[in-house]
DRENVOZA-387402 format. One record per residue (C-alpha): y, x, z. Coordinates in Angstrom, 3 decimals. Example, Ala and Ser with C-alpha at 12.3 -4.5 7.8 and 13.67 -1.06 7.14 Angstrom:
BEGIN
         py         px         pz
     -4.500     12.300      7.800
     -1.060     13.670      7.140
% end
This chain:
BEGIN
         py         px         pz
    -14.879    -38.906    -31.156
    -15.876    -36.739    -28.193
    -15.383    -33.612    -30.281
    -11.952    -34.844    -31.292
    -10.947    -35.406    -27.678
    -12.098    -31.920    -26.784
    -10.013    -30.464    -29.599
     -6.955    -32.412    -28.428
     -7.433    -31.177    -24.870
     -7.932    -27.642    -26.145
     -4.672    -27.769    -28.083
     -2.843    -29.086    -25.016
     -4.320    -26.321    -22.840
     -3.456    -23.482    -25.229
     -0.186    -21.582    -25.435
      1.600    -22.209    -28.734
      3.348    -19.461    -30.627
      3.093    -15.691    -30.621
      3.320    -13.635    -27.463
      6.633    -11.813    -27.152
      6.314     -8.040    -27.408
      8.112     -7.570    -24.067
      5.451     -9.682    -22.320
      2.873     -6.972    -22.927
      4.829     -4.864    -20.459
      3.188     -6.921    -17.684
     -0.309     -5.653    -18.485
      0.605     -2.195    -19.799
      0.196     -0.416    -16.418
     -3.464     -1.448    -16.266
     -4.080     -0.788    -19.964
     -2.477      2.667    -19.739
     -4.698      3.670    -16.821
     -7.872      2.575    -18.575
     -6.967      4.204    -21.908
     -6.193      7.569    -20.328
     -9.181      7.354    -17.988
    -11.556      6.610    -20.856
     -9.997      9.300    -23.025
    -10.418     11.965    -20.343
    -13.998     10.854    -19.797
    -14.713     11.418    -23.479
    -13.172     14.886    -23.150
    -15.349     15.817    -20.181
    -16.391     19.057    -21.921
    -12.763     20.151    -22.215
    -11.797     19.980    -18.564
     -9.091     22.596    -19.131
     -7.200     19.875    -21.023
     -7.471     17.268    -18.267
     -4.392     18.133    -16.161
     -2.131     18.541    -19.169
     -3.204     15.172    -20.577
     -3.266     13.378    -17.221
      0.255     14.351    -16.169
      1.894     12.869    -19.319
     -0.302      9.798    -18.741
      1.082      9.344    -15.228
      4.619     10.000    -16.468
      4.083      7.208    -19.003
      2.595      4.955    -16.298
      5.568      5.514    -14.002
      7.996      4.868    -16.863
      6.265      1.565    -17.669
      6.325      0.580    -13.996
     10.056      1.260    -13.730
     10.751     -0.651    -16.963
      8.809     -3.598    -15.558
     10.773     -3.435    -12.301
     14.060     -3.447    -14.211
     12.929     -6.438    -16.295
     11.817     -8.430    -13.255
     14.965     -7.580    -11.279
     17.118     -8.768    -14.200
     15.127    -11.792    -15.412
     12.990    -12.921    -12.480
      9.180    -13.215    -12.232
      7.215    -12.694    -15.451
      3.867    -14.181    -16.498
      1.386    -13.443    -19.248
     -1.664    -15.663    -19.733
     -4.830    -14.030    -21.024
     -6.387    -15.419    -24.244
     -3.559    -17.902    -24.680
     -4.814    -20.438    -22.121
     -2.172    -22.275    -20.125
     -2.319    -22.150    -16.337
     -4.352    -22.910    -14.359
     -7.146    -22.556    -16.958
     -6.407    -19.011    -18.070
     -6.262    -15.777    -16.125
     -2.656    -15.023    -15.236
     -0.876    -11.720    -14.852
      2.235    -12.622    -12.852
      4.654    -10.069    -11.439
      7.532    -10.869     -9.120
      9.970     -8.478     -7.457
      7.573     -7.591     -4.628
      4.724     -6.775     -7.025
      7.050     -4.779     -9.281
      8.320     -2.724     -6.323
      4.827     -1.930     -5.100
      3.493     -1.001     -8.527
      6.517      1.235     -9.255
      6.192      3.180     -6.000
      2.420      3.427     -6.564
      3.040      4.974     -9.992
      5.538      7.400     -8.433
      3.134      8.753     -5.801
      0.251      8.872     -8.294
      2.365     11.129    -10.529
      3.160     13.357     -7.543
     -0.529     13.657     -6.656
     -1.519     14.362    -10.263
      0.906     17.305    -10.338
     -0.321     18.573     -6.956
     -3.935     18.319     -8.132
     -3.317     20.872    -10.893
     -3.281     23.527     -8.180
     -5.590     21.973     -5.605
     -8.563     20.604     -7.581
    -11.112     23.096     -8.848
    -12.637     23.187    -12.316
    -15.944     21.950    -10.908
    -14.281     18.883     -9.399
    -12.479     18.180    -12.647
    -15.855     18.291    -14.359
    -17.126     15.714    -11.865
    -14.339     13.396    -13.048
    -11.354     13.751    -10.726
     -8.749     12.581    -13.239
    -10.811      9.740    -14.783
    -11.558      8.462    -11.256
     -7.872      8.758    -10.428
     -6.877      6.669    -13.454
     -9.606      4.126    -12.641
     -8.352      3.777     -9.077
     -4.747      3.411    -10.256
     -5.838      0.780    -12.758
     -7.293     -1.221     -9.878
     -4.208     -0.693     -7.704
     -1.882     -1.756    -10.531
     -4.013     -4.793    -11.333
     -3.982     -5.901     -7.690
     -0.176     -5.783     -7.605
      0.205     -7.621    -10.934
     -2.450    -10.332    -10.923
     -1.615    -13.994    -10.443
     -5.247    -15.050     -9.960
     -6.859    -14.705     -6.544
    -10.369    -14.052     -7.862
     -9.006    -11.288    -10.052
     -7.283     -9.876     -6.981
    -10.819     -9.488     -5.631
    -11.924     -7.924     -8.934
     -9.117     -5.368     -8.844
    -10.034     -4.520     -5.266
    -13.524     -3.727     -6.520
    -12.164     -1.608     -9.391
     -9.985      0.510     -7.102
    -12.883      0.874     -4.656
    -15.137      2.225     -7.425
    -12.509      4.821     -8.292
    -11.943      5.685     -4.635
    -15.700      6.110     -4.012
    -15.828      8.693     -6.781
    -12.804     10.572     -5.436
    -14.120     10.472     -1.892
    -17.327     12.404     -2.583
    -15.930     15.121     -4.868
    -17.469     18.320     -3.564
    -20.624     16.603     -2.251
    -20.302     18.209      1.171
    -22.173     16.742      4.130
    -18.944     15.764      5.892
    -17.676     14.029      2.764
    -20.870     12.047      2.299
    -20.799     10.987      5.943
    -17.190      9.821      5.651
    -17.925      8.097      2.347
    -20.806      6.150      3.914
    -18.558      4.766      6.653
    -15.763      4.055      4.209
    -18.043      2.298      1.726
    -19.953      0.175      4.231
    -16.923     -1.227      6.050
    -14.965     -1.786      2.837
    -17.932     -3.649      1.394
    -17.878     -5.880      4.468
    -14.215     -6.560      3.789
    -14.773     -7.373      0.122
    -17.685     -9.635      1.042
    -15.455    -11.604      3.418
    -12.822    -11.724      0.669
    -15.374    -13.120     -1.798
    -16.682    -15.706      0.697
    -13.140    -16.881      1.403
    -12.371    -17.088     -2.325
    -15.488    -19.175     -2.972
    -14.490    -21.467     -0.114
    -10.964    -21.688     -1.532
    -12.253    -22.694     -4.959
    -14.374    -25.386     -3.351
    -11.283    -26.834     -1.645
     -8.663    -26.537     -4.390
    -10.708    -26.311     -7.595
     -8.481    -23.523     -8.924
     -7.992    -19.763     -8.548
     -4.473    -19.489     -9.956
     -2.155    -18.483     -7.088
      0.743    -20.633     -8.266
     -1.538    -23.650     -8.609
     -3.007    -23.010     -5.145
      0.472    -22.749     -3.619
      1.460    -26.078     -5.194
     -1.685    -27.895     -4.067
     -1.671    -26.380     -0.582
      1.940    -27.503     -0.049
      0.967    -31.082     -0.919
     -2.175    -31.060      1.238
     -1.967    -32.531      4.754
     -2.813    -30.364      7.759
     -6.466    -29.532      7.365
     -8.800    -27.360      9.409
    -10.435    -26.177      6.180
     -7.229    -24.521      4.965
     -6.672    -22.996      8.406
    -10.182    -21.532      8.245
     -9.337    -20.065      4.860
     -6.229    -18.407      6.267
     -8.237    -16.884      9.136
    -10.896    -15.539      6.755
     -8.277    -13.908      4.554
     -6.498    -12.493      7.611
     -9.728    -10.832      8.781
    -10.654     -9.539      5.308
     -7.221     -8.056      4.616
     -6.895     -6.676      8.153
    -10.062     -4.682      7.517
     -8.688     -3.466      4.182
     -5.384     -2.499      5.801
     -7.057     -0.819      8.820
     -5.380     -3.110     11.365
     -6.620     -3.281     14.957
     -9.437     -3.846     15.879
    -10.869     -3.237     12.391
     -9.446      0.255     11.886
    -12.206      2.587     13.076
    -13.340      3.354      9.518
    -10.045      5.030      8.547
     -9.949      7.941     11.035
    -13.686      8.406     10.442
    -13.318      8.919      6.690
     -9.797      9.893      5.556
    -10.069     13.482      6.842
    -13.177     14.239      4.763
    -12.033     14.320      1.092
     -9.672     16.795     -0.543
     -6.121     16.717      0.784
     -4.725     15.244     -2.425
     -7.316     12.445     -2.288
     -6.462     11.755      1.356
     -2.806     11.566      0.307
     -3.565      8.908     -2.302
     -5.744      6.912      0.058
     -3.265      7.048      2.943
     -0.338      6.182      0.723
     -1.846      3.426     -1.396
     -5.123      1.852     -0.388
     -4.160      0.402      2.981
     -0.929     -0.909      1.439
     -2.899     -2.905     -1.120
     -4.467     -4.742      1.823
     -1.025     -5.356      3.336
      0.306     -6.590     -0.017
     -2.610     -9.011     -0.386
     -2.053    -10.313      3.147
      1.634    -10.974      2.450
      0.875    -12.622     -0.876
     -1.873    -14.929      0.387
     -0.676    -15.839      3.881
      3.059    -16.129      3.236
      3.114    -17.519     -0.296
     -0.050    -19.622     -0.422
     -0.513    -20.759      3.192
      2.861    -20.576      5.002
      2.135    -23.293      7.625
     -1.155    -21.620      8.534
      0.583    -18.247      8.714
      3.092    -19.771     11.129
      0.218    -21.011     13.271
     -1.317    -17.520     13.279
      2.015    -15.761     13.947
      1.216    -14.989     17.586
     -2.193    -13.572     16.605
     -0.617    -11.415     13.896
      1.994    -10.234     16.418
     -0.709     -9.036     18.828
     -2.590     -7.362     15.977
      0.622     -5.603     14.912
      1.507     -4.447     18.424
     -1.960     -3.142     19.249
     -2.254     -1.422     15.855
      1.030      0.398     16.458
     -0.013      1.568     19.928
     -3.539      2.600     18.900
     -2.122      4.603     15.995
      0.604      6.306     18.026
     -1.635      7.142     21.000
     -4.414      8.301     18.668
     -1.989     10.665     16.925
     -1.004     12.189     20.274
     -4.653     12.845     21.112
     -5.546     14.811     17.965
     -5.755     18.585     17.574
     -6.436     18.579     13.815
     -3.470     17.964     11.517
     -5.261     15.692      9.056
     -6.978     13.652     11.788
     -3.564     13.232     13.394
     -2.134     11.891     10.138
     -4.974      9.368      9.928
     -3.638      7.722     13.086
     -0.067      7.911     11.798
     -1.230      5.735      8.878
     -2.610      3.171     11.346
      0.637      3.100     13.349
      2.562      2.436     10.135
      0.312     -0.506      9.259
      1.108     -2.076     12.638
      4.827     -1.693     11.983
      4.484     -3.418      8.610
      2.514     -6.313     10.100
      5.262     -6.976     12.654
      7.337     -8.595      9.907
      4.586    -11.104      9.165
      4.726    -12.420     12.744
      8.306    -13.766     12.700
      9.873    -16.181     13.341
      7.910    -17.023     16.449
      6.706    -20.524     17.168
      8.595    -20.354     20.476
     11.922    -20.553     18.710
     10.748    -23.403     16.508
      9.278    -25.340     19.428
     12.447    -25.065     21.509
     14.519    -26.330     18.601
     12.182    -29.261     18.024
     12.637    -30.346     21.637
     16.117    -31.633     20.750
     16.433    -35.406     21.184
     16.822    -36.083     17.460
     13.808    -34.545     15.675
     15.451    -34.821     12.248
     18.527    -32.940     13.438
     16.293    -30.389     15.143
     14.304    -29.752     11.974
     17.500    -29.266      9.965
     19.014    -26.979     12.591
     15.991    -24.694     12.775
     14.930    -24.542      9.119
     17.704    -22.307      7.799
     17.792    -19.840     10.754
     13.994    -19.630     10.828
     13.885    -18.859      7.101
     16.615    -16.232      7.510
     14.747    -14.532     10.368
     11.506    -14.556      8.409
     13.268    -13.122      5.357
     14.774    -10.323      7.478
     11.376     -9.496      8.973
      9.525     -9.650      5.677
     12.193     -7.569      3.940
     11.791     -4.965      6.688
      8.015     -5.014      6.223
      8.251     -4.518      2.454
     10.848     -1.762      2.890
      8.686     -0.019      5.482
      5.563     -0.357      3.308
      7.325      1.325      0.370
      8.637      4.024      2.700
      5.163      4.542      4.173
      3.548      4.903      0.742
      5.893      7.776     -0.106
      6.063      9.456      3.304
      2.332      9.384      4.061
      1.554     10.769      0.599
      4.066     13.546      1.190
      2.727     14.368      4.655
     -0.872     14.688      3.459
      0.206     16.897      0.565
      2.226     18.986      3.009
     -0.799     19.189      5.321
     -2.858     20.568      2.445
     -0.286     23.250      1.740
      0.079     24.086      5.447
     -3.706     24.366      5.863
     -3.855     26.759      2.926
     -0.981     28.890      4.195
     -2.267     29.001      7.790
     -5.949     29.256      6.930
     -6.821     26.230      9.086
     -5.863     22.613      9.695
     -6.374     22.937     13.453
     -3.110     22.825     15.400
     -4.605     25.288     17.882
     -4.921     27.912     15.135
     -1.756     27.254     13.114
      1.659     28.771     13.654
      4.446     30.898     12.273
      5.068     28.821      9.134
      8.778     28.382      9.869
      9.374     32.128      9.718
      7.108     32.820      6.765
      7.967     29.748      4.652
     11.328     28.293      5.786
     11.884     26.036      2.730
      8.465     24.470      3.033
      8.930     24.020      6.798
     12.291     22.294      6.240
     10.699     19.844      3.790
      7.958     19.012      6.281
     10.560     18.476      8.996
     12.285     15.862      6.829
      8.973     14.017      6.376
      8.271     14.168     10.119
     11.722     12.770     10.909
     11.153      9.993      8.377
      7.737      8.960      9.690
      9.185      8.871     13.220
     11.841      6.402     12.085
     14.784      8.715     12.803
     18.079      8.534     10.875
     19.253      9.320      8.269
     15.871      8.954      6.550
     13.979      6.043      5.008
     11.959      5.009      8.065
     15.028      4.139     10.144
     16.471      1.107      8.336
     13.311     -1.033      8.022
     12.643     -0.520     11.732
     16.171     -1.726     12.471
     15.472     -4.860     10.405
     12.135     -5.450     12.127
     13.592     -4.994     15.627
     16.431     -7.338     14.775
     14.066     -9.975     13.378
     11.645     -9.853     16.314
     14.442    -10.083     18.900
     16.055    -12.997     17.036
     12.653    -14.706     16.876
     12.351    -14.477     20.687
      9.705    -11.743     20.581
     11.317     -8.947     22.606
      7.934     -7.482     23.563
      7.118     -6.867     19.890
     10.536     -5.272     19.337
      9.880     -3.054     22.362
      6.466     -2.119     20.956
      8.088     -1.030     17.676
     10.495      1.187     19.625
      7.801      2.604     21.931
      5.558      3.342     18.950
      8.452      5.106     17.242
      9.122      7.164     20.373
      5.453      8.188     20.613
      5.429      9.076     16.918
      8.492     11.260     17.487
      6.617     13.131     20.226
      3.564     13.536     17.959
      5.770     14.820     15.123
      7.568     17.248     17.421
      4.193     18.508     18.621
      3.064     19.122     15.024
      6.202     21.059     14.158
      6.219     23.041     17.393
      2.584     24.127     17.106
      2.117     24.542     13.355
      5.571     25.774     12.348
      7.804     26.939     15.204
      5.563     29.003     17.479
      4.255     32.423     16.352
      0.850     32.597     14.711
     -1.880     32.994     17.375
     -3.012     36.627     17.469
     -6.722     35.914     17.993
     -8.770     33.577     15.824
    -12.356     32.661     16.611
    -15.283     32.918     14.210
    -15.110     29.151     13.801
    -11.484     29.496     12.767
    -12.388     32.063     10.123
    -15.090     29.771      8.809
    -12.622     26.892      8.648
    -10.127     29.110      6.852
    -12.722     29.992      4.243
    -13.526     26.319      3.729
     -9.854     25.358      3.381
     -9.248     28.158      0.870
    -12.335     27.125     -1.082
    -11.294     23.504     -1.352
     -7.583     23.913     -2.095
     -5.265     25.954     -4.284
     -7.640     27.790     -6.563
     -4.613     29.460     -8.206
     -2.507     30.646     -5.247
      0.533     31.893     -7.188
      1.453     28.920     -9.396
     -0.401     26.655     -6.969
      2.233     27.046     -4.283
      5.054     26.259     -6.700
      3.227     23.200     -8.016
      2.673     21.990     -4.452
      6.428     21.999     -3.810
      7.439     20.089     -6.957
      5.833     16.760     -5.971
      6.995     17.175     -2.361
     10.586     17.592     -3.542
     10.285     14.409     -5.599
      8.863     12.404     -2.694
     11.472     13.729     -0.275
     14.226     12.771     -2.719
     13.117      9.149     -2.300
     13.002      9.532      1.494
     16.574     10.839      1.595
     17.932      8.377     -0.989
     16.405      5.376      0.824
     17.798      6.656      4.131
     21.284      7.898      3.301
     21.937      5.128      0.744
     19.659      2.226      1.759
     21.628     -0.607      0.126
     19.913     -0.362     -3.270
     16.422     -0.640     -1.821
     17.440     -3.210      0.814
     18.785     -5.501     -1.931
     15.502     -5.265     -3.791
     13.344     -5.867     -0.707
     15.561     -8.801      0.375
     15.077    -10.349     -3.057
     11.349     -9.684     -2.908
     11.076    -11.319      0.528
     13.093    -14.341     -0.587
     10.827    -14.753     -3.619
      7.696    -14.805     -1.450
      9.104    -17.235      1.136
     10.463    -19.581     -1.540
      8.166    -19.093     -4.562
     10.005    -21.583     -6.815
     10.828    -18.877     -9.370
      7.248    -17.591     -9.254
      5.876    -21.092     -9.885
      8.389    -21.696    -12.665
      7.339    -18.453    -14.342
      3.691    -19.507    -14.341
      4.031    -23.166    -15.274
      7.227    -23.036    -17.283
      7.402    -19.596    -18.842
      3.880    -18.291    -19.138
      3.195    -16.741    -22.538
% end
C-alpha cells in the first residue's frame, strides 16, 4: 500500500509527455560552453587549433543566446525542468526577459574577447588552458543568468569562480598570484555568506525554487527571519558586485591578469552579482527590499563617489579602469533604491488609508519600474563599454610600451582610428550623449527625483561629471599630448613586460584587436543614437521582475 502511494505521488510529481525540442534552447548556452570547453581540453596537445575552434564555439553560443532572447521576447518566460520533475521538486532552468538580455550581452562580449585573445594570448598560456577556462567561466555565467533555483545560482557562482581563478593566474607571475589570492579569499567569503543565507532560506521556506519562494514569501506575514535573509543576500551580493564598502578586492586584483582577462572580469563578473541582487531582492523579497531602500541608496551613492574619486587619483590606465567599474556598479544600484519610503509614507498619511494605498501603489510601481529599467539598461551598457575599454587599454599599452599615463602619449597622431574608437568609449562611460551611457542615467535621475531622493540624483550627476574629468585626463595624457621624450629604466622594463604579455603577433594582432572593438562600439552607438529598441526590452524586463506573474506561470503552468 505504501509503495502504491509513493508511485501515485511520483506520477503526480512528474512531467507527462515529451519535452519540446525548442525547450532545449533554455539549457543550450550552458551545454555549448561545457562541450567546447571539454573538447578543447582533450585537444590540449594541439593548442594551435584552440583559437580556430573556440571562435566558432563563441559564435554558436552568441547565436543561441540571441535565439533565446527572441523566443522569450515573443512568448514570455520559459522553463525547463530537469529530469522531468515538476516544480518545486525538480531543478528549474527559467529564463525571463532580464535573464535573456544579460545572457545575450554576455555571449556578445565573450565572442569579442575570444577574437582579441587570438592576438594577445601566447602559446604557453593557451597550453595552460586559456580557452577551456574561458568556456568554463562562461558556462557558469550563463547558468547563473538562466537558473530558476537559488541553490543552483550558488552552484553557478562557484563554476564561474573556478574558471575565473584559472584565467587570473595565467602567466604565474608574482603580481598575478598576489592579486589572485586577494580575489579568491574575498570571493570565497562572499560565496560562504551566500551559502549560509541559502541554508537559512531553505530552513524557512522548505524549497529552493525561486518561483515557489516568491509565492510563499508573498503569503508570509512580516517576519524578522525573512528580513535577516534579505540583509544576508544584500551583503553577499554587494561583495560579489564590488559595492561600497566591500569593493577593496577589485582594484587590488583586476589589474594583475592579462588585459583580455581583465576585460572579461570587468564586463561580466560584477554584473552577475548585480543580477543576483535584483533577482533575489526585487522578485523574491520586495517588501524587505523596500525596507532596505535607504541603505541601498547610501551604498549606491558612496560606491559611485568612491569609484569616481578613485579613478581621478590613478596614474596607471588599468588601475584607473578598475575604479570606473566600481563607479558603474554604484550607478546600477541606484535603481534598486527607488521608490523611496518617504514618498510612500507621505501618501499613507492621507486620512483614508485605503484611498492612500490605492493612490500610491500605481505611481510607486511606475517609479520603481523606471529606476529598475534604467539599472538594467546601464548594466548592459556597462558590460559592453567596460569590456571595450579594457581591450582598448591593452592595445594602447602595447602601442605606447607602457600602461602608465605618465609615460604614454602621441597615440592620436600615430593611430587616429584607434584613438577615435577609444574616445567613443570614454564618452559612453562618462554618460555623454549620443552614446549608450546617457539614456539609462536620464532614467535613473528621473526615477530618483520622482521618488523624492534628489541627493541620489545629484550623486549620479556628480559621479558622471567626475568620470568625464577622468576620461578627459586619460585622453589628454595617453592620446593627445606628444610622447614624452625621456623614459626611465622602469618605463623600459614595463614596456618589455607589456610587450611580453600582449600581442605576440604584432602585425595581424593589431587588426584583430580592432575587430572586437568595432563590434562593441557598434552596440554603444546603436544603444545611444537609437535607444528605443533596448529601452523597450529593459522596460519589459523590469516589469517582469516587479510583477513576476508571468515568471510564476511559466514555472507552475508551463514547465516542461
